[in-house]
C-alpha positions in Angstrom: 43.9 -13.1 39.7 40.8 -15.2 38.1 41.2 -15.9 34.3 37.4 -15.9 32.4 37.5 -18.9 30.4 37.0 -17.9 26.5 34.3 -20.2 25.0 35.1 -22.3 22.4 34.6 -21.0 18.8 32.4 -23.9 17.0 31.5 -22.3 14.1 33.2 -19.2 12.0 31.4 -18.0 8.9 33.7 -16.1 6.4 32.4 -13.9 3.5 30.2 -16.0 2.4 28.4 -15.6 -1.0 26.2 -18.3 -3.0 22.7 -18.2 -4.9 20.7 -20.1 -7.3 20.7 -20.0 -11.2 16.7 -19.7 -11.9 15.4 -19.0 -15.5 14.7 -15.6 -14.4 18.4 -14.9 -13.0 20.5 -15.5 -10.4 19.1 -15.4 -6.6 21.6 -14.0 -4.3 20.4 -16.0 -1.3 23.3 -15.3 0.7 25.5 -12.2 0.1 28.4 -11.7 2.3 27.7 -13.7 5.9 30.4 -13.3 8.4 29.5 -14.5 11.7 30.5 -16.8 14.7 29.1 -19.3 17.2 30.6 -20.1 20.5 30.1 -23.4 22.7 27.1 -22.7 25.3 25.5 -19.6 23.4 22.2 -19.2 21.7 22.8 -17.0 18.7 19.3 -16.3 16.9 19.1 -15.5 13.2 15.9 -13.0 12.6 14.5 -11.4 9.7 11.2 -11.6 7.4 10.4 -14.2 5.3 12.8 -14.6 2.1 15.8 -12.6 4.4 18.0 -15.8 3.6 17.7 -17.1 7.4 16.8 -21.1 6.3 19.4 -20.8 3.3 21.9 -20.1 5.5 21.2 -23.1 7.9 20.8 -25.3 4.7 24.4 -23.9 3.5 26.0 -25.0 7.0 24.6 -28.5 6.9 24.9 -28.9 3.4 21.6 -30.0 2.7 21.0 -27.9 -0.7 22.5 -29.5 -3.8 21.4 -26.7 -5.9 23.1 -23.8 -3.6 26.2 -22.8 -5.5 28.8 -21.3 -3.2 30.3 -18.6 -4.7 33.0 -18.0 -1.9 33.7 -17.8 1.7 34.3 -20.4 4.0 32.4 -22.5 6.9 35.0 -22.9 9.5 33.5 -26.3 12.0 36.6 -26.3 14.6 38.7 -24.4 12.3 38.4 -27.2 9.1 36.4 -25.9 6.2 33.0 -27.5 5.4 33.0 -26.7 2.3 36.1 -28.7 1.2 35.2 -31.9 3.0 34.6 -34.8 0.7 31.3 -35.9 1.4 32.1 -39.1 3.3 33.6 -36.5 6.1 30.7 -34.2 6.0 28.2 -36.5 6.1 29.7 -37.7 9.9 29.7 -34.1 11.1 26.1 -33.7 9.9 23.8 -35.5 12.9 27.0 -36.2 14.6 28.6 -33.3 15.5 26.0 -30.5 14.0 22.3 -31.3 14.1 19.2 -29.6 12.2 15.7 -29.4 14.1 13.4 -28.8 10.9 10.3 -26.0 11.2 7.6 -29.5 10.0 8.2 -32.0 12.0 5.3 -33.9 10.3 6.9 -33.5 6.8 10.3 -34.5 8.4 9.5 -37.5 10.3 8.8 -40.9 8.2 5.0 -41.9 8.1 6.0 -45.6 8.1 8.3 -45.9 11.1 7.8 -45.6 14.6 9.4 -42.6 16.0 11.6 -44.4 18.1 13.2 -46.2 15.5 14.0 -42.9 13.4 15.5 -41.1 16.8 17.7 -44.3 17.3 18.6 -44.5 13.6 20.7 -41.5 14.4 22.5 -43.5 16.9 22.7 -46.7 14.7 24.4 -44.6 11.9 27.2 -42.5 13.6 28.2 -44.6 16.4 27.3 -48.1 15.2 25.4 -49.2 18.5 22.8 -52.5 18.3 19.2 -51.9 17.6 18.6 -53.0 21.1 20.5 -50.1 22.5 19.1 -47.6 19.9 15.9 -48.4 21.1 16.7 -47.7 24.5 18.5 -44.4 23.8 15.8 -43.2 21.9 13.5 -43.7 25.1 16.0 -41.8 27.3 16.1 -39.2 24.5 12.3 -38.5 24.5 12.4 -38.9 28.6 14.9 -35.9 28.2 12.5 -33.4 26.1 9.8 -34.4 28.6 7.5 -36.7 26.4 5.4 -38.5 28.9 5.7 -42.6 28.8 8.8 -42.5 26.6 8.5 -46.1 26.1 5.0 -46.1 24.7 5.4 -43.4 23.0 8.6 -44.7 21.1 6.6 -47.2 19.6 3.9 -44.8 18.1 3.8 -43.6 14.8 4.3 -39.6 13.7 0.8 -38.9 13.2 -0.3 -40.3 16.5 1.6 -37.2 18.0 0.4 -33.6 19.2 1.9 -31.1 17.0 4.3 -30.3 20.4 5.1 -33.5 20.6 6.2 -34.1 17.1 8.6 -31.0 17.4 10.1 -32.5 20.7 10.6 -35.8 18.9 12.4 -33.9 16.0 14.7 -32.2 19.2 14.9 -35.7 20.7 16.4 -36.8 17.5 18.6 -33.9 16.8 20.2 -34.4 20.2 20.8 -38.5 19.9 24.5 -38.1 19.5 25.2 -35.0 21.6 26.2 -32.7 18.8 28.0 -29.5 19.8 25.6 -27.5 17.3 21.8 -27.4 17.2 20.3 -25.4 14.1 16.4 -25.1 15.0 14.8 -23.7 12.1 11.4 -22.1 12.8 11.0 -24.7 15.7 7.8 -23.4 17.0 6.2 -22.5 13.8 2.3 -23.7 14.0 2.3 -24.3 17.5 0.4 -22.2 20.1 2.1 -19.6 22.6 2.0 -22.1 25.2 3.9 -24.8 23.4 5.9 -22.8 21.6 7.5 -21.9 25.3 7.4 -25.2 26.4 9.7 -26.2 23.3 11.7 -23.3 23.5 12.3 -24.0 27.1 13.2 -27.5 26.2 15.6 -26.3 23.7 17.6 -24.2 26.0 17.5 -26.9 29.3 19.3 -29.3 26.3 21.8 -27.0 25.6 22.9 -26.5 29.0 22.3 -30.2 29.6 24.4 -31.4 26.7 27.1 -28.4 26.7 26.4 -27.4 22.8 25.5 -24.0 20.9 21.9 -23.1 19.6 21.6 -21.2 16.3 17.8 -20.6 16.5 16.4 -19.3 13.3 12.9 -17.5 13.9 11.2 -14.3 12.5 9.9 -13.2 15.6 12.5 -10.7 17.8 10.0 -11.3 20.5 10.8 -15.2 20.8 14.7 -14.4 21.6 14.7 -11.8 23.8 14.8 -13.6 27.0 16.7 -16.5 25.4 19.3 -15.5 23.1 22.9 -14.5 23.7 23.5 -13.2 20.1 21.4 -11.8 17.8 22.0 -11.4 13.7 19.4 -9.4 11.6 19.4 -10.6 8.2 17.8 -8.8 5.4 18.2 -9.7 1.1 21.0 -12.4 2.2 23.3 -9.6 4.2 23.6 -9.1 7.6 21.8 -5.6 8.8 22.8 -5.8 12.1 24.6 -8.3 14.8 25.5 -7.7 18.4 24.8 -9.3 21.9 20.3 -9.0 23.0 20.7 -6.1 24.8 22.4 -4.4 21.9 20.0 -5.4 19.3 17.0 -4.6 21.9 18.4 -1.1 23.6 20.9 0.1 21.4 19.4 -0.8 17.8 21.9 1.0 15.2 20.2 -0.3 11.9 16.6 1.3 10.5 15.3 -2.4 9.4 16.3 -3.5 13.0 14.5 -0.6 14.7 11.5 -1.0 12.4 11.0 -4.7 13.3 11.4 -3.1 17.1 8.5 -0.7 16.5 6.0 -3.1 14.6 6.6 -6.0 17.2 3.4 -6.0 20.1 4.6 -5.6 23.8 3.0 -7.3 26.9 3.1 -4.2 29.1 1.5 -1.9 26.1 -1.4 0.4 27.5 -2.9 0.6 24.2 -1.7 4.0 23.9 1.1 3.3 21.9 0.3 2.1 18.1 2.2 -0.2 16.1 4.5 1.0 13.1 4.4 -1.6 10.0 7.4 -1.2 7.9 6.4 0.0 4.3 6.7 -1.9 1.4 8.2 -5.7 0.9 11.2 -7.5 0.9 12.9 -7.1 -2.4 13.3 -9.9 -4.6 16.6 -11.4 -4.5 17.1 -11.8 -7.9 16.5 -7.8 -8.2 18.1 -6.8 -5.2 17.9 -2.8 -5.0 21.1 -0.8 -5.9 23.1 0.5 -3.0 21.7 -0.5 0.9 19.1 -3.1 -0.1 16.9 -1.5 2.7 16.6 1.9 1.3 13.4 1.5 -0.4 11.8 0.7 3.0 13.9 3.0 4.8 12.2 5.9 7.0 15.7 7.4 7.4 17.2 6.9 4.2 18.8 9.4 2.1 18.7 8.7 -1.8 21.5 10.7 -3.1 24.0 7.5 -0.9 21.7 5.0 0.2 20.7 4.2 -3.4 24.5 4.3 -4.6 26.2 2.8 -1.8 26.1 -0.6 -0.5 27.0 -0.2 3.3 29.6 -2.3 4.9 28.9 -4.2 8.5 30.7 -1.7 10.9 31.7 -2.1 14.2 29.7 0.0 16.8 31.9 0.9 19.7 35.5 -0.9 20.4 35.6 -4.0 21.7 32.2 -6.0 20.8 30.6 -7.8 18.5 27.7 -5.1 17.8 28.0 -3.9 14.3 25.5 -2.3 12.1 25.4 -2.2 8.0 24.1 1.6 7.7 25.9 4.6 6.2 24.5 6.3 9.0 25.0 4.2 12.1 26.3 7.1 14.2 23.2 9.3 13.7 21.0 6.3 14.7 21.9 6.4 18.4 19.3 9.0 19.4 16.5 7.3 17.3 13.5 6.3 19.9 12.0 3.2 19.4 9.1 3.9 21.5 8.9 7.5 20.4 8.4 6.2 17.0 5.4 3.9 18.7 3.9 6.6 20.3 3.8 9.4 17.9 1.7 6.8 15.3 -1.7 7.7 14.9 -4.6 5.3 14.2 -4.9 5.7 10.7 -1.4 7.4 9.4 2.2 6.2 9.8 4.1 8.8 11.8 8.0 9.3 11.9 10.2 10.3 14.9 10.3 14.0 16.3 14.3 14.2 15.2 15.2 13.7 11.7 19.1 12.2 10.6 20.7 15.6 10.4 19.1 16.8 14.2 16.6 19.0 13.1 13.1 19.2 14.4 10.7 17.6 12.7 7.5 19.6 11.9 4.6 18.8 13.8 0.7 18.0 12.6 -2.4 20.5 12.7 -3.8 18.3 15.3 0.0 19.1 17.7 0.8 15.8 17.3 4.6 14.9 16.7 6.5 14.0 13.7 5.2 14.5 9.5 2.9 12.0 8.4 2.8 9.3 5.6 -0.3 9.7 4.1 -1.7 6.0 2.5 -0.3 5.2 -0.8 2.5 7.7 -0.6 5.8 6.7 -2.4 8.1 6.7 0.3 11.0 7.4 -2.4 9.4 11.0 -3.3 7.7 12.0 0.0 10.3 14.3 1.2 9.3 13.9 5.0 11.6 11.0 4.9 15.2 12.9 4.1 16.5 15.2 6.2 
């Protein structure tokens, strides 16, 4: 009998909570996160702006001095990063865990050549000479697919295109062959062709140096064909976590369902309208009571969802699939494609079947599902309650 090796768990985050103190009150930026990242996997973190994705990455890296960690652990190969002295943590940062920032023009120093900045990583963490550091920089530029790497190493960031700067950032991050790469919106402001190239470079590098990637993005479409596991965040909390197939085809949280229904598809014929999520993400200073998503949730039951904070509960046995919804079992039959097919051009339509299993009323024109008229308050409109 052949034993399948279990991938090494590199990063474990346990009940992590933290925030910022502001004149207007406490910002609850991270609220009870629990997740693991194993060697060799691409772990994607998705959600709207303000959901806590980048703050989570910065907390792992220790790059936000104003972020106060209230409780929890960030375990790197079993050792808590939060309890390390700064010297030890600095050695891990860049050497074992590296970060690719979303704006390379701001992250790169304009007065130093790209080669010098990339080589600096090797000089700091490995103590190599300037000559060896430059040789390493040229090697890394070649690895990420930049043509004429020796020539490019002597150029400055402003002489690179956006895609080349992003590749240079990747080259800098992988110089010391870290076990974990944290990529924060690595394709921001790039056209779709360059996006695909940069993402493919990341995947190739992961396989080349046997590392893991934590990919932060707001776009589920970006991770569809790349990620092994996906964590969906909302208001600093985990809404849902699971394999890519579980998130895309067995979604069990209204927020994930909403993101999927609002996402354009390449195979759309034009008959299916996009279904936007109503409202805006909440202020993290004044997070709604109960489930933070309930003011925007088409399936909310106000008597319960406004008063009870849902815990992250497993979906099925023996998997990492979990959802923070009080009615996750009843969401099993929700048809995301059906939501989009039933959406009209000028009005928002919910699914045929409500959470209690009853059939939803039909419109006068015969289309399925109740409608939400423009300007309707989703808290008051009874069609969203079973």
